[in-house]
N, C-alpha and C positions, 0 to 999 in steps of 0.2 A: 504494500500500500504506500502511495506517495504521502509525504508529510504535509502536503497542501491540498485543500479541497474547497472549491467554490461551489455555491449553491444558487440556483434560481428558486426562490421560495414562493409558495402559493400566494402570499400576500404581496409579492413584488419586492420585498425587502431583500437585499443581498448582503449577507453578513461578511465580515472579514474572514479571509482565509486563515486556516489553522497553521501555525508554525510551532508544533510541539513534538516531543519525542514520541515516536510510534512504538506502541507496546505490543507484546506477544499475546496471542490468543491461543490457549491450549484446548484441545478437543478431548471429549470423553463421552460418557453416557450418564443419564439421570432418570430416576423414576418419577413420573408425573401422574398425579391422581386425577380422579373424576373421569376416568376413561370408561364410560359405560359400555361403549361398543366392544371393548375388549375384556369385559368383566368375566370372572370365573368363580365358581363356588369353591370355597376352601375345604369343604367336607368337615366343617366345624360348626356346631350348633350348641345351644344351651337350653335345657328344659326348664320352662317356667310354669308348668302345669300345676305345681304345688301351690303357687300363689295366684295365678291368673289363667282363666280358661277362655277369655275373650279379649285378647290384647289388641289395643289400638295405638297406645302411646309408647314411644321409645326415645330415650335420651341418654347422653353420657355427660359426666362432668368434664371440665376442660382438659385434664390430663389423662383421661381414659381409664382411671382407676375405679370409677363408680359408674354403674349402669342403673337405669330406672325404667320400669315397665308399668303402664297404666291400662286399665280396661274396665269393662262393665260387669265382670264377674266379682271381682274383689271390691269394685267401686273405690279403689284406692291406688296410690302410687307406691310401688314396691322398690326397695333399694337393694343393690347387689354390689359386691366388691370384686375387682379383678386384680390378682396379684401381679400380673404382667399387663401393662396398659394396652387396652383395646384388643386383648386376646381372649376371646370367649371361652377358650378351653381352660382358662384359669379363673372363671367366674364362680362365685358362691353367693348364696342368699344371706343378707345381713340380719334377717328376722326383724326388719324395720319397714314399716309402712305408715301411710297417713291417709285416712278416709276423707272423701269429699262429699259424703252423703248429706251433710247438713246444708249444703248449697244446691246439690242436684242429685236426683235419684238415678241418673244415668251419666256419671262422669266418664267420658270416653277416652280422653288423651290429655297429656300434660307436657308443657314446654318450660324450660328455664330461661331466665335472662342471662346476660354474659357472665356475671360474677357469681351466679348461683344463689342470690339472695331473694329471688322472686320465682314463683311458679304460676303458670297460667293454665287453666283447665277448661276444656271444652265440655259443656254440659248439653246432652241431647234432649233432656226433658224440658228445660227452660230456654233452650236455644240461645245460650249465652256463654260468654267466656268469663271466668272468675279469676281474681288475682289474690295471691297469697304471698306472705313474707316468710323467710327462713332466718332465724336469729344466728344460726351457724350455716355458712354457705354450703350448699349441696348436702346438708344433713336433713332429710325429710322429717326426722323425728322432732325437729324444732320449728315445724310449719304452723302458721296461724293465718286465719282468713283476714284479709284487709278490708272486708265489707265493700269491695269494689267489684263491679261486674259491668259487662258491656253486651248488649243484645245484638244478635246477628239474625234475628228472625225475619227481618225485611229482605235479607239476601238469600238465605237458604234454610229450609226446614229440616235438613239432614246434615248438619255440620259434623266434621270428623277430626281434622287436624289443623294446626296452625304453625306458622314460622314467622320470624322477625328478620328485618335487615340488621346490619352490623351494629347500629347505634340505637335500635329500638324505636325509631321514629316511623317505621312502616311495619305493618302486620298483615299477614296473608292467611286466608282461611280457605279450606277446600270442602266442598259439599257435593252430594250426589243428587240433590233434587233437581238442580239445573246443570249438573255435570260441569261445574265451573270452579275457578279459583278467584277469590275476591281480594281486593287491596284496600287497606285502611291506613290512615295517618294518625300518629300520636304526637301532639304538639310538645309534650314532654316524653322523652324516650322511656319506654317500658312502663308508662303510667296509663293504665286502661281508662282512667277517668277523663283523659284528654283525647280519647280515640274518636274518630269519625270516618264514615265510609267515603272513599274517594270516587265512587261511581265508576270504578274501573274493574273489569273482570276479564278472565280468559276462559273461554269455553273449550273443553277438551274432549267433547263427545266423539270427535273423529278418531281419537286414540282409545278411549275407554268410556263406557257408559256408567261406570261406578268408580270415580276417583276417590280414594280414601286417604292417601298420604302425600305430603309434599315436603321438599327440602331444597333450599337454595345453596348454591356455591357461595362461600363467604364473600366473594367480591361482587355478587349479584348479577353476574353475566350468564349464569346457567341456572335452570330450574329443573327439578326432577319430580315426577309424579308417578305414584304406583296405583294401578287400577286392578280391581278385583275381578272384573269380567274376563280380562285376558291374562291375568296373573303376570303382569308385565310392568316394568319401570320404563318411563318415557323421558326423553331429554329435550329441553327447550332452550333456546338462546334469547337473551334480552339485549337489544342493541343499545339501550340505555340501562345501566345497572339498576336493578330493583324497580324498574318501571314496567309493570305488568302489561301496559298498553303496547309495549314494543316487543313482546314475546312472540316467538314463532317456533313451531315444532321442527326439530333438527333431522327428523326421519332416522333417529337413533333410538334403539330400545334394547331391553334385556329381559328375557323371560326368567321368572323364578318358580315356574310351575312345578319343576321337578322337586323343589323343596317345600313350597307352601302354596296351596291351592286357593287360599283366601288371604293374600297379603294386604296388610292395612297401613303400614308405615315403614319408613326407611330413614337411616341416618348415616353420615360418613364420619370417619375419624378426622383428625385435625388437618391433614394434608390431602385427604380424598383418596388415599391409596387403599383404604378398606371401606366396605359398605356393610351395613347391618339391616336385616329385614325381619319384621315381626308380623305375625298373622294370627287368626283365631281358628284355624283348622288343625295346625300341628302343635300349637302351644309351645313353640320354640322361637328363639332368636337365632337367625342364620348369619354366617359371616362370609363375605366375598372379598376377593381382590379386585380392585378397580384402578390399578396402576399400569402404565405402559412405559417402556424404556425408550427414551428419545435421545437425540443428540444433546450434548452439553458443551457450552463454550464458556471458558473462564478467562476473564481479563486479568492478566498478571500485572498488578500495579507496580511491582518492583522494576519492570522493564520499560515503562513509558506511561504517558498520560492520555494518549489518543489511540483508539482502537477502531477497527472496522470489521464487521461481520456481514457476510452475504449468505444467509442460511439456505440450504437446499432441502431441508425437511424441518419438521417441528423441532424447536430448539429451546433449551433452558439456559438462561444467562446468569452467571455468577461472577464474583470477583475474589481475588486472592492477594496476599502479601502487601497489604497497605502499610502505611507508616504506623509506628507504635502509638498506643493510646495516648491522647493528649495533643497529638499533632494532626492537623487537618490534612486529609489525603483525598484527592479527587481524580476521577477518570471521565473522559468524554468518549462516548460510543457513537460511531456512525453505523446505523443499522439499515442495511439495504433491503428493499422489498423483493420478495420472491413469490412466484405463484406455484401452486401444486396442481397436478393433473389428477383426473379420476377422483375428484374431491366432491362428494355429494353435498356437503354443506355450502359449496359455492355455486350450486346449480341455479341457473336463471334462464327462463324461456326467452329467446330472442325474437324480435319482430321478423316477419317474413315467412311465408310458407310456400309449399309447392303442391298443387293439385295434380294427381296422376291418374285419376279415375278414368280418363278417356283412353288410357293405354293399358292399365292393369287394375282390376277390381279385387284381386286377391294377392296383394304384394307380400312376398316372403323374405327376400334378402335385399341388401343395399350395400353399395360400395362407392366411395368417391376417390378418384385418382387423378393422375396427370397434374400434380401440384394444385389440386383442388378445383380444377376447371371442368371435370367430367363426372357426372353422376350416373350410376348404373343400378338397375333394380330388376329383379325377376319375380315371377308369380305363377300361381297354378291355374289362373284363368286363361292367360295368353300363351303360356308355355314358351316364353321367349325372354330375352334380355333386352331391356330398353336402355338406350344411351341418351342422356341429356347433356348439353353443354351449358356451363355456368359462365355468364359474362363477367361476373365478379367471383373470384376464387373463394371457395368455402361458403358462399352465400347461395343456398338452394332456391331462394326466391327469385334469383336471376336466371333460373334454368329454362331451357327450351329444348324440345325434342330434336334429336339429331338422326338416329338410326336404330336398328334393332337386329337381333339374331334369334332365329327360331331354334329351340333346343329340344323339341318334342321327340325327335328321332332318338335321342339318348334317354330321356326321362320326362314324363309329363307331370312330375311332381317335384320340380326343382325348388329347394327350400332356402338355400343361401349361396352366396358367391364371394370370391376373393380374387385379387389380382397380384401377380408378381410385381415387385417394386418398380420395375422398368416398363410395365404395361405390355410385355410380350407374351404373357401367359395368363389364362383365366381358369379358375377352378370353381366347380359347382357341385353341391351335394343334393342328391335326389332320393326320395323315399319310395318311388315306384320299384326301383331295382336295388335300393340300399347301396349306392355307390357314390364315390367322389370322382368326378370327371375332370379331365385336363384338356384345355383348348390352347392352340397356338394362334397368336395374332400376327399376321404378316406386317401390319402397320401398328405400331405400339398405340394402345389405348383406343383403337378404332374397332369396336366390337363387330362391325359388319365384315371385318377381314378375318374373323376367328374361324378356325377349322378344328374339327375333332379328329384326333389320330388314333382313336380306339384305346387310349391310355386311361385306365381307371383303377380305383382301389375299392374292393368290396369291404363294407363295414357292418353288414348285417349281423355278423357274429357278436358284435358288441351291443347293437341296438337296432331295432327294426324301424325306427322313426327318428333319424338324425335331422334336427331342424337347424341348429346353429353351427357355424364354422368360422374359424379365424386361423391365421398363420402368424408366426413371429416374423420380425423383419429380415432374418437370415434365410427364411424359407426352409429351414431344417426341422421345424416343429409345427405340427398342426393340431388343432383342438376341435373336437366335435361335441355338440350337445345333443344327447338322446332323450326324447320325450318319454319313451316306454319305461326306462329304468331311472329317470331323473338323475343322470350322471353326465359329467364332463369328462371326455376321454382324451388321452394324449397319444400322439403318434410322432415317430421320428422318420425323417426323410434322409437317407444316407447320402443322396445327391440332392443338393438344394433345388427346390422347385420342380422336382421330377417325381410325380405321384406314383410311378411304378416302383420306386425305391422306398416307398413308405411302409412302415410296419407299426403295429400296435405295441405300445410300451408296457402293456398290462398295468397301466396306472390310470386312476380316475379319481374324481372328487364326487362324493355323494351329496346331492341336494335334497332338501326337504320334499316329502311326497306331494305337497300341495303346490309346488312351483310349476308354472307352465313355461318351459324353456323356449325362448325365442331365439335371439341371435347372440353372438359372443364378441368380445373384444379383449385384447391384451395390450398392456402398456409397452412402449418401445424398449424399456429396460427390464421387462419381465417381472416386475414387482407387484403389479395390479392386474386384476381380471374383472370383467364386467359381464353380466348376464341379464337379459331382459326377461321379466316374469309377467307374461301376458295374462296369467290367471289372477294375479293379485295387483295388477296395475303398477308394478314396481320395476325399478332398476336396482339390481343387486351388485354391490362392489365388494371384492374379496382382495385379501393380501396374500402374497406368496411367502411362505417361510423360507424356502429356497427358490431363487429366481427360476422361473419357467417350469418348475416342478409341480404339476397339477395336484399331486397327492398332498402337498404341503399348504394348500389353500386354507384360509380361515376367514370367516365372515367379518367384514369391516364396517360397512354402512349400507343404507339403502335410501331410495328416493321414491316417493309416491307421485304418480302422474295425475294431473287433473286438467280438464279442459281440452282433451284430445280424443273426444268420443268416449267409448266405453273402456279405454285404456290403450296401452301400447300394442301394436301389432308385432309380428316377428321381425320386420325390417328395422335394422339398427346398425349404425356405424359410428366409430369414434375417430376423429381427426388424429393423425399419427402423433402429434405433440400432446395429445390428451386434454386440450383446452376447450374443445367443442365436441358435441355429438348430435346425431340426427336420428330421428325415429318417425315411423308412420303411426298415425292413430287408427285404432281398430274401428272399422265401419265408417271412416271419414274419407278414405282414399286421398289423404293429405299427409304430406311430410312436414315435420316441424324441426326447428333447430334450437339448440340450447348452448349456453356457456357452461363449461364443465370445470372451470378453474376456481381456485380459492387460495387465499393467502396462507402461508405457513403460520402455525401457531407459535407465538413467542411467550414463554413464561419466564419467571424470574425467581431466583433463590429466595427462600423465606426471609433472609436477612435484609432484603431490599424493600424499603417502605416508600411508596409513592404518595404524593400529596393527594388528599381526598380518599386514599385507601384503594384506589383502582389503578392497576397497571395499564399503560397505554397498549392499544391493539397494534397488530403488525402493520407496517406501511404497505401501501399498494405496490404492485410489481415494478412500477417505474419510478418509485419515490425512495427517498432516504430520510429516516428520522434521526435526529440528533438528541442523545440523552446524556445527562451528566449524573454521576454518582459521587456522593461525598460521605466520608466517615470521619468521626472524631474519637471513636473508641476502639481503634485498632481492628476494625472490621467485624465487630459483633453485630452492628447494625449499619445500614447505609441509607441515605436519603436519595431517592431517585426523582429526577425531574425531566420531563419531556421538553427540551429547550427549543427544538424546531420540529414542527409536525408537517411532514409531507414535502420535504425539499426535493427539487428536481434539477 
């Protein structure tokens, strides 16, 4: 990195160039919490049936050495100790509880304030929240009623759980009468007597018709809801922290059905690497791991004062080796924006569509080639391949019909197609004869010059209905999606792009039985894989444990389509750089285009505190953020400031 850097800033202000010592950035890995998409059960649970048979409330003290369960069987909050913090296997009952029956005959759940000196209880009988004080923090045996309550009857007649923002000036309630989450303001933090409804709510019916539990990420940028109907936890993002009006579903969820069929609440440990779920069917608290390993970048302050990072993946930033305590030590970071491909959280439907009903009414496969200037699609109505030319590369709305190739002599049920990277070969998979066919194009990318040379690969031994197909960029690996067995199969071509040299690797990935496999796509680096699910109107994205090895796939995220007819058809294609994709809507005979990119996620070490309590988001792909970090205590804590937002 050069030790000078000029910026054109969004505001038009041009700051002075930096002339400072360039520091060293060391690379490593870090565990980051709140990763719901990658959650897994720890096979650890704790039986609470001796105290509570209808649990709805779950909480921990700040250091994870105490746990609390509330429900309608005991009508009380029950206190437990954990000899190892946040480890359920070390939990034991304290033989301590406090009854809420004097205020409500159906106390359903309880929540603490930050320092454990207050408890808030949701009462189902009176449709109110009640406030209590603890003379000894987090010791429920010292609880007494404050004679303070707040009615929520005007919002929901089936309230279940609550949560607060970090300073107690916002409160959130979930109820299943309207299947919604409600937002309230408290003019004095954690004082229910100052509460009022914000007239702000989030309806979650599309995810679950019986939402029972909610929990916010401490910075207010994520919300998690557990629903009883689907036995699943759902993740939402808030573009403005703790502002429920800015919440949207992330298309990220995690099923707990294998452990608890009636889950009622959830809670995370301090850094979000562990999650705990309680319910009233199993009478247990269950423990899960919700951390992911991501890249870590550490600014070595002993080597310089200015650092630059251009992350290529989700990254955690930390600092090391500052000056000794009592001396001010500062670092400036130039954080360059980066975009990620195959990122469902960044999906956005783009303007412009292409109607193809005049050429094919049962479109099955799609491909875009010749640097984005030619679109091809096949179908089972016309038994041909249609070629459209795009006057603007990668914009299907600029497409116009060019020519076609009839393929019925080989198969009248062609499902998917793919081209060699130079456009001189085309491959199609058909379900009439269960074969992959190879064509040669005498003029690259001109489908009307294609000829079939009787080269094919029989794939019926794996599946009798192969619908999806894609190749890697080298042409030595092919992947097929079979509808009968709900599997993705992997093949190797010993000679690149020669189907006669292809052989089945005896390797596959098993999808859920309810998935309707449409078409497939693989990222250029072999780390991501996508499948359209026409049965559930979804796009499914997977991650490879080992690049290109289909048996190492694991579910990553998904996206639900709306506004494209009854859902996605089989036709689907991803731009090679992974930033856009194209799909046809079922029963619309129309193709749609989407942005598929999202910024990398940047997190910061727990020692870094930002003004306002919220860390800045990642810069856009073409921008650079400038951040400064200052410590006066030898690196125990750092003050972080976003000095320049979105420099170009």
